[in-house]
C-alpha positions in Angstrom: 27.8 29.1 41.2 28.4 32.8 41.1 27.2 34.9 38.0 29.7 36.0 35.6 31.5 39.2 36.8 32.3 41.2 33.3 31.0 41.3 30.0 33.9 39.8 28.8 33.0 36.7 31.1 29.3 36.7 29.5 30.4 37.0 26.5 33.0 34.0 27.0 29.8 31.5 28.0 27.8 32.6 25.3 30.7 31.5 22.9 30.7 28.3 24.7 27.3 27.9 23.6 28.0 28.6 20.0 31.1 25.8 20.4 28.5 23.5 21.6 26.2 24.4 18.6 28.6 23.6 16.1 29.5 20.4 17.6 26.0 19.2 17.7 25.7 20.6 14.3 28.3 18.5 13.2 27.0 15.2 14.8 24.9 12.6 13.2 21.6 13.2 15.3 20.4 16.5 16.6 18.9 16.6 20.1 15.2 17.9 19.1 15.2 20.3 22.1 18.6 21.9 20.4 17.0 22.6 17.2 13.6 23.7 18.8 14.7 26.0 21.7 18.8 26.4 21.5 19.4 26.8 17.7 16.8 29.8 17.0 18.1 31.7 20.2 21.6 31.5 18.8 20.1 32.5 15.1 18.6 35.5 16.9 21.7 37.3 18.6 22.6 40.3 17.2 26.3 41.7 17.0 27.1 45.4 17.3 29.3 47.3 14.6 32.3 46.7 16.6 31.7 42.9 16.5 30.5 42.8 20.1 27.0 40.7 21.2 24.1 43.1 21.6 23.4 41.8 25.1 19.8 42.8 24.5 19.4 40.1 21.8 20.1 37.3 24.3 17.2 36.1 26.1 16.9 34.5 29.7 17.1 30.9 28.8 20.4 31.3 26.8 21.8 32.8 29.4 20.9 30.7 31.7 22.3 27.6 29.2 25.5 29.3 28.7 26.4 30.0 32.5 25.5 26.4 33.4 27.9 25.1 30.5 30.5 27.5 32.0 29.6 26.0 35.3 29.7 22.5 34.1 33.7 23.0 33.0 34.9 24.1 36.4 33.2 20.8 37.8 35.3 18.0 38.8 35.0 15.0 36.9 32.4 12.6 38.2 33.6 9.6 40.3 32.4 6.1 39.5 31.5 3.9 42.1 31.9 0.5 41.8 29.4 -2.4 43.2 32.4 -3.1 45.3 33.1 0.0 46.9 29.7 0.7 48.3 30.0 0.5 52.0 27.9 -2.3 53.8 25.6 -0.8 56.5 
């Protein structure tokens, strides 16, 4: 999958990470990986005076995770194959 072409696309992907974090924080059980890795990275994001994200405050793993969440939205839903649908060889 291609990387984002513009700053706006990248900021959109980071916004997706914030949305996922809010959903996970509202759930009863938190994923340990999320609590140890993703949540601190989201807390460390700095904003510029004009409200935009300071790109220097985003580390590589958060960038990769945000882009992957965007790619997952673009993928078609998985196709469930039943046992009866398998080919007999």
